FIVOGU-169744 format. One record per residue (C-alpha): x, y, z; chain; residue number from 1. Coordinates in steps of 0.1 Angstrom, whole numbers, plus 2048, in hexadecimal, padded with zeros to 3 digits. Layout:
FIVOGU-169744
    x    y    z  chaine  num
    X    Y    Z       A  NUM
...
This chain:
FIVOGU-169744
    x    y    z  chaine  num
  105  CF6  DE8       A    1
  113  CD2  DF4       A    2
  108  CC4  E11       A    3
  11C  CA9  E1F       A    4
  123  C9E  E45       A    5
  143  C8A  E4F       A    6
  157  C81  E36       A    7
  13B  C78  E1F       A    8
  14B  C8D  E02       A    9
  16A  C75  E00       A   10
  153  C5F  DEE       A   11
  149  C73  DCF       A   12
  16E  C7E  DD2       A   13
  17D  C58  DCF       A   14
  16A  C55  DAF       A   15
  171  C73  DA1       A   16
  198  C6A  DAA       A   17
  193  C4A  D9B       A   18
  186  C51  D78       A   19
  1A0  C6F  D76       A   20
  1BF  C59  D7E       A   21
  1B0  C3F  D64       A   22
  1A9  C55  D4B       A   23
  1CB  C64  D4F       A   24
  1D8  C3D  D4F       A   25
  1C8  C38  D2C       A   26
  1D0  C58  D1E       A   27
  1F6  C57  D28       A   28
  1FA  C31  D18       A   29
  1E8  C3C  CF8       A   30
  1CC  C1F  CFD       A   31
  1BC  C16  CDB       A   32
  19B  C0C  CF7       A   33
  183  C25  CFD       A   34
  184  C46  D13       A   35
  165  C30  D1D       A   36
  176  C13  D2D       A   37
  192  C24  D40       A   38
  174  C3E  D51       A   39
  162  C1D  D58       A   40
  17F  C10  D67       A   41
  189  C2F  D7B       A   42
  163  C33  D89       A   43
  162  C0E  D92       A   44
  185  C0C  DA5       A   45
  17B  C32  DB6       A   46
  158  C28  DBF       A   47
  164  C01  DCE       A   48
  180  C1A  DE3       A   49
  15E  C33  DE8       A   50
  14A  C16  DF4       A   51
  161  C01  E09       A   52
  16B  C20  E1F       A   53
  14A  C2A  E20       A   54
  13D  C0A  E2C       A   55
  15B  C08  E45       A   56
  154  C29  E50       A   57
  130  C2A  E50       A   58
  126  C09  E5D       A   59
  142  BF2  E6C       A   60
  158  C0D  E82       A   61
  134  C18  E90       A   62
  12E  BF4  E99       A   63
  14E  BF1  EA8       A   64
  14B  C10  EBB       A   65
  12A  C0A  EC9       A   66
  137  BE7  ED7       A   67
  154  BF6  EE9       A   68
  13D  C13  EF8       A   69
  121  BF7  F01       A   70
  13E  BE3  F11       A   71
  14A  BFE  F24       A   72
  127  C08  F2D       A   73
  11D  BEA  F39       A   74
  13B  BE7  F51       A   75
  131  C08  F5E       A   76
  10D  BFC  F63       A   77
  11A  BD8  F73       A   78
  12A  BEC  F8E       A   79
  111  C04  F97       A   80
  0FA  BE8  F9A       A   81
  111  BD4  FAD       A   82
  114  BEF  FC2       A   83
  0EE  BF7  FC7       A   84
  0ED  C19  FBE       A   85
  0DE  C10  F98       A   86
  0BC  C27  F95       A   87
  0AE  C2D  F6A       A   88
  0A7  C4D  F71       A   89
  0A1  C64  F8D       A   90
  07D  C67  F9A       A   91
  075  C45  F92       A   92
  07B  C27  FAF       A   93
  099  C15  FB3       A   94
  09A  BF5  FA7       A   95
  08E  BD9  FC7       A   96
  0A7  BBE  FC0       A   97
  0CC  BBB  FB0       A   98
  0BA  BA5  F95       A   99
  0A4  BC3  F8D       A  100
  0BE  BD9  F8D       A  101
  0D5  BC4  F72       A  102
  0B2  BBD  F60       A  103
  0AD  BE7  F5C       A  104
  0D3  BEA  F55       A  105
  0CF  BD2  F39       A  106
  0B5  BE3  F28       A  107
  0C1  C04  F28       A  108
  0E0  BFA  F1C       A  109
  0CF  BE8  EFF       A  110
  0B7  C07  EF7       A  111
  0DB  C1E  EFD       A  112
  0EA  C03  EE3       A  113
  0D0  C0D  EC8       A  114
  0D0  C30  ECB       A  115
  0F8  C2E  ECB       A  116
  0FA  C19  EA9       A  117
  0DD  C2E  E9A       A  118
  0F5  C4F  EA1       A  119
  116  C40  E95       A  120
  108  C32  E74       A  121
  109  C43  E54       A  122
  119  C69  E60       A  123
  130  C67  E43       A  124
  115  C74  E24       A  125
  113  C8D  E0A       A  126
  0F0  C98  E04       A  127
  0E6  C80  E1A       A  128
  0EF  C63  E0B       A  129
  108  C4C  E1B       A  130
  12F  C48  E0B       A  131
  12A  C24  E03       A  132
  10C  C28  DEF       A  133
  11B  C45  DDA       A  134
  13B  C31  DD7       A  135
  125  C13  DCB       A  136
  113  C27  DB4       A  137
  12F  C32  DA4       A  138
  13E  C10  D9F       A  139
  11F  C00  D93       A  140
  120  C22  D78       A  141
  146  C16  D72       A  142
  13B  BF3  D69       A  143
  121  C00  D51       A  144
  13E  C15  D3F       A  145
  155  BF6  D43       A  146
  13E  BE1  D2F       A  147
  132  BF9  D16       A  148
  157  C02  D10       A  149
  15E  BDF  D08       A  150
  140  BD7  CF1       A  151
  145  BF9  CDE       A  152
């Protein structure tokens, strides 16, 4: 049973498609180079594509979404603080001044930022391995095969 989350399966699919395409190219042009070299090039290209897409989907994009959310949340809390209606949680005494309310709001945003970023990061996995690392492993195997193909 294959276990993946989000678009994590694309990491393996990119690597396999890269390998298939380059082996097909090598066969079609009747290259004298070893099939190992063509397989290595395919794994390298497919792995690099998967690593770049995985990095974007698992690292860059979550950071952007988190910062967008923090901006909106900060604006929302600023309005509540200025209106004098800020309260951290029900049952806890409200802040005694606007400065204290602002401080509590800033702490709340910092805590929520960490939770939000952690929940969005590395959502695209296969067997709990993030897609960018699957691509990196494919690319490294491709480099090794290219070197072996050039030497051999």
